[in-house]
C-alpha positions in Angstrom: -15.8 -12.5 -26.4 -13.3 -13.9 -24.0 -13.3 -13.8 -20.3 -11.0 -11.4 -18.6 -8.2 -13.3 -16.4 -8.5 -12.3 -12.9 -5.2 -11.9 -10.7 -6.1 -11.4 -6.9 -2.8 -10.4 -4.6 -1.9 -12.8 -2.1 0.8 -14.4 -0.4 2.8 -17.6 -1.3 1.2 -20.7 -0.7 3.6 -23.2 1.2 4.8 -24.7 -2.2 6.0 -21.5 -3.4 8.7 -20.7 -0.8 12.1 -21.7 -1.5 15.1 -21.9 1.3 17.3 -19.1 0.4 15.7 -16.8 -1.7 15.5 -13.5 -0.3 12.3 -10.9 -1.0 12.9 -7.1 -0.9 9.7 -5.5 0.0 8.7 -2.2 -1.7 7.7 0.3 -1.2 9.5 1.3 2.4 7.5 3.1 5.2 8.8 6.5 6.3 7.9 6.7 10.0 6.7 9.9 11.3 6.4 11.4 15.1 2.6 10.4 14.8 3.0 7.2 14.3 5.7 6.7 17.2 3.5 8.7 19.7 0.1 6.7 18.7 1.8 3.7 18.9 3.8 4.3 21.9 0.7 5.5 23.9 -1.7 2.8 22.3 0.4 0.0 23.9 0.7 2.1 27.0 4.7 2.4 26.9 5.2 5.3 29.0 9.1 5.5 28.2 10.1 9.0 27.9 12.5 8.1 25.4 9.5 8.0 22.7 7.4 10.8 24.3 9.3 13.7 26.1 11.4 15.5 23.4 13.0 17.6 25.9 14.3 14.4 28.1 15.4 12.6 25.1 17.3 15.4 23.6 19.0 16.1 26.7 20.3 12.2 27.3 23.4 11.2 25.0 24.4 9.2 22.9 21.4 9.9 20.5 20.3 13.4 22.0 16.6 12.6 20.2 13.2 10.8 21.0 14.0 7.1 19.7 11.1 5.6 17.5 9.6 2.6 19.8 11.4 -0.5 18.9 8.1 -2.6 19.2 6.7 -0.4 16.2 9.7 -1.0 14.2 9.4 -4.5 14.9 5.8 -4.5 13.8 6.6 -2.5 10.7 9.3 -4.8 9.7 7.0 -7.5 9.5 4.0 -5.6 8.3 5.9 -4.8 5.2 6.2 -8.4 4.4 2.6 -9.2 4.6 1.5 -8.1 0.9 4.4 -10.3 -0.8 4.8 -13.2 1.3 1.7 -13.9 3.5 -1.1 -12.0 2.7 -4.3 -14.5 2.8 -2.1 -17.7 3.2 -0.8 -17.3 6.7 -2.5 -19.5 9.4 -0.8 -17.6 12.3 2.7 -16.6 13.6 4.3 -19.5 16.0 7.1 -17.5 17.3 9.8 -14.5 17.0 13.3 -15.1 18.2 16.9 -13.5 17.6 15.3 -9.8 17.8 17.8 -7.3 17.3 17.8 -3.7 17.1 21.6 -2.6 16.1 20.7 0.9 15.3 17.9 3.3 16.6 15.1 4.6 14.3 14.3 8.4 14.3 11.4 10.4 13.2 11.4 10.9 9.5 13.6 7.7 9.0 11.9 5.2 5.9 12.4 1.5 7.0 13.0 -1.1 4.3 12.7 -4.4 4.6 13.8 -7.7 3.2 13.1 -11.4 4.5 14.9 -14.8 3.6 13.3 -18.1 3.4 15.9 -19.9 5.8 13.7 -23.6 6.4 10.5 -24.7 5.5 8.6 -28.0 6.3 5.7 -29.7 6.4 3.5 -29.6 9.7 3.6 -32.9 11.5 -0.2 -32.5 12.9 -1.8 -30.2 10.7 -2.4 -31.8 7.0 -2.7 -29.1 4.3 -0.3 -26.5 6.0 3.7 -26.5 6.7 6.2 -24.4 8.6 7.9 -21.8 7.2 11.0 -19.9 8.9 12.1 -16.0 7.8 14.9 -13.8 8.6 13.5 -10.5 8.4 15.9 -7.4 8.2 14.9 -3.7 8.4 17.0 -1.0 6.7 17.0 2.7 7.3 17.0 5.0 4.3 21.0 5.1 4.5 21.0 1.0 4.1 22.2 0.7 7.9 20.6 -2.4 9.6 18.4 -0.8 12.1 16.3 -4.3 13.0 16.7 -8.1 12.6 14.3 -10.9 13.8 13.4 -14.6 12.9 10.0 -15.7 12.5 8.4 -18.8 12.5 4.9 -18.9 10.4 2.2 -21.7 9.4 1.4 -21.3 5.9 -1.4 -22.5 4.2 -0.6 -25.4 1.3 -1.9 -24.4 -2.1 -5.9 -25.5 -2.3 -6.4 -28.6 -4.3 -9.0 -26.5 -6.7 -5.9 -24.3 -7.7 -3.6 -26.9 -8.5 
């Protein structure tokens, strides 16, 4: 009897990233009222635009509660993990160019894509490299609701796996 081949889900090693490649992350994530209220209260954000329906409904231009933008950013990055960095990331080095061009509302579905913008070997940490991603979040209508640039430290492929 032959041994079964085993495939374990993981992110990509440093060597597998190619600048210019765009990864579409699926499935998307439908954002609920419970998600928004839990995240907002866990993070001590008492902004009434997230928590108080009567307050938010009285304020133009949206007249509705908005999903906490930090939850949107966290979900945007989270949607990329299984495909890009699960088990291969050392850590995030920083975020920049974060923007929220349109609001996210309860019931919206967030879809994410990530483009590899740059990569280079670490000068101080052999066995690791730095990968820069441009993350884009779109709602169910294809409208861009969030963008961010993220630098990550990623492991190189272990010698025993080569």
